[in-house]
Every structure is written in structure tokens, then in C-alpha cells.
C-alpha positions in Angstrom: 6.4 -6.5 25.1 9.0 -3.8 26.0 7.2 -0.5 26.1 8.9 1.6 28.6 6.0 3.9 29.8 2.4 3.2 31.1 1.1 5.1 28.0 3.0 2.9 25.6 1.8 -0.3 27.3 -1.8 0.9 27.1 -1.3 2.0 23.3 0.1 -1.6 22.7 -3.0 -3.3 24.6 -5.2 -1.4 22.8 -3.7 -2.1 19.2 -3.6 -5.8 19.8 -7.2 -5.8 21.4 -8.6 -3.7 18.2 -6.9 -5.9 15.9 -8.3 -9.2 17.5 -11.8 -7.6 17.6 -11.5 -7.4 13.8 -10.3 -11.1 13.6 -12.7 -12.4 15.9 -15.7 -10.5 13.9 -14.4 -12.2 10.6 -14.4 -15.5 12.5 -17.7 -15.2 13.4 -19.4 -14.4 10.1 -20.4 -17.8 8.2 -17.6 -18.8 5.6 -19.9 -18.5 2.6 -20.3 -14.7 3.4 -16.7 -13.7 4.2 -16.4 -12.5 0.6 -19.5 -10.9 0.0 -20.4 -7.2 -0.1 -23.2 -4.4 0.8 -25.4 -3.7 -2.1 -23.4 -0.3 -2.3 -20.8 0.7 -5.0 -17.5 0.7 -3.6 -18.2 -1.4 -0.4 -15.8 -4.1 0.8 -16.0 -7.7 2.0 -15.0 -8.6 5.5 -12.2 -10.4 4.0 -11.1 -7.1 2.0 -11.5 -5.1 5.1 -9.1 -7.6 7.2 -6.5 -8.0 4.4 -6.4 -4.1 4.1 -6.1 -3.9 7.8 -3.0 -6.4 7.7 -1.2 -4.5 4.9 -2.0 -0.9 6.8 -0.7 -2.2 10.1 2.9 -3.7 8.7 3.1 -0.6 6.4 3.4 1.9 9.5 4.9 -0.5 12.0 7.5 -1.9 9.8 8.0 0.4 6.8 7.4 3.6 8.3 8.6 3.1 11.6 11.5 0.7 11.5 12.6 1.5 7.7 12.3 -2.3 7.0 10.1 -2.3 3.7 7.1 -4.5 3.9 5.7 -5.1 0.1 2.2 -4.1 -0.1 -0.2 -3.6 -2.9 -3.1 -1.6 -1.3 -5.4 -1.7 -4.5 -5.3 -5.4 -4.2 -6.3 -5.2 -0.8 -9.5 -4.1 -1.9 -10.2 -6.6 -4.7 -8.7 -9.6 -2.2 -10.8 -13.0 -2.4 -9.7 -16.1 -0.1 -11.2 -18.4 2.3 -12.1 -17.6 5.8 -9.3 -20.0 6.7 -6.9 -18.2 4.5 -7.8 -14.9 5.9 -7.5 -15.9 9.6 -4.2 -17.8 8.8 -3.0 -14.2 7.4 -4.1 -12.3 10.4 -2.3 -14.6 12.8 0.8 -14.1 10.6 0.4 -10.2 10.7 -0.3 -10.2 14.2 2.7 -12.4 14.9 5.0 -10.0 12.6 3.2 -6.7 13.9 4.1 -7.7 17.8 7.8 -8.3 16.6 7.7 -4.8 14.9 6.4 -3.2 18.4 9.3 -5.0 20.1 11.8 -3.1 18.0 10.1 0.2 18.3 11.1 3.2 20.2 8.0 5.2 20.7 9.5 8.4 21.3 11.8 8.5 18.4 11.0 9.7 14.8 9.7 7.3 12.4 12.7 5.8 10.0 10.9 6.4 6.7 8.0 8.7 6.2 5.8 8.1 3.4 7.0 10.1 0.3 4.2 12.2 -1.6 2.1 12.6 1.5 1.7 15.7 3.5 3.3 15.3 7.0 0.8 15.1 9.7 1.2 16.0 13.4 1.1 12.3 14.5 3.8 11.3 12.1 6.5 13.0 14.4 7.0 9.9 16.5 6.8 6.2 16.1 4.1 6.4 18.9 2.3 9.0 17.0 2.3 6.8 13.9 1.0 3.8 16.1 -2.0 6.0 17.2 -2.7 6.4 13.5 -2.8 2.8 13.2 -5.2 2.3 16.2 -7.3 5.1 14.4 -7.6 3.1 11.2 -8.4 0.0 13.0 -11.3 1.4 15.0 -12.5 2.9 11.6 -12.4 -0.3 10.0 -13.6 -2.6 13.0 -16.7 -0.3 12.8 -17.1 -0.7 8.9 -16.5 -4.3 9.3 -19.2 -4.6 12.1 -21.8 -2.7 9.7 -21.0 -5.2 7.1 -21.4 -8.2 9.2 -24.6 -6.9 10.7 -26.2 -6.4 6.9 -24.6 -10.0 5.8 -25.7 -11.8 8.8 -29.4 -10.3 8.9 -32.3 -12.5 9.2 -33.7 -13.0 5.9 -37.4 -12.9 5.7 
């Protein structure tokens, strides 16, 4: 990693730790449950949460911050079904690409390609701010995943 300041180093470490926690959580769920849902309309499976986080991370780190388009079908992320093995491989590939994006990112600079059709938020002023948004999203989705895991893996009586 080439983050120039201590704050940048901390942000990178937090981003990777949170993503690794998502991956570890999916890995700990039995394979037969990773495509299962909560009994609530609109809930997502562990695979869908992980696939969405992979797409979200690369959109912001590459497409937005670097201006290098990464194809993404956000709607398909929420209907994804795949084996646990394939989901974990996707996560490994995504993490590697995300780290490569971080190495090219100059945190204090403005993002190269802000999303169109979206109100510009205060955190979009710098690439570092965009990555703080990624961290926020990873934290939110990790909580969602943990609730899903706890329900799916609960003892059955």
C-alpha cells in the first residue's frame, strides 16, 4: 500500500478488515445455506450481500475514483445465486482488484468520474471521502449479513 498519511493507512486497513470480515462470515455459513433468505420480503441471501459488496467496492474504487469503468449490474447482485466456493473466489478476485485500485488512488484528489443522476454528497469531494463511503457501506452490509447468518444458522427445535 502506498497511502501517504497515517489517516490514509488507517482507512485502507479498516476497509480491508471489514471486507475480510464479510468474507469470513460467508465462509462460516454452511454451504447449503449461503443462498437462503430471511422470511421477510426483500431480504437478501449471504451470497447476494457479498456479491453486492464486491460490485459496490469496485464501482467506487475504480469507476468513480479512477475513471476506469468496471461493468456492474446492481439489480443482478440482488438476485445472484452461486456456490459458496464461487462466491469466495469472486471475493478474492475483488479484493485483489480493490487493493490494486487503492495503490493507484490519490486520496486528497477529486474522483475522476462522479456518478451521473445522483445528488453530489459532501463525501464525494475527494477519493478518500469516496472510500469512507465504501467503508460505511461495508459496515452496514456486514451487520445485515450477521443478522442473516444468525437467523439461518440458529438452532432448530
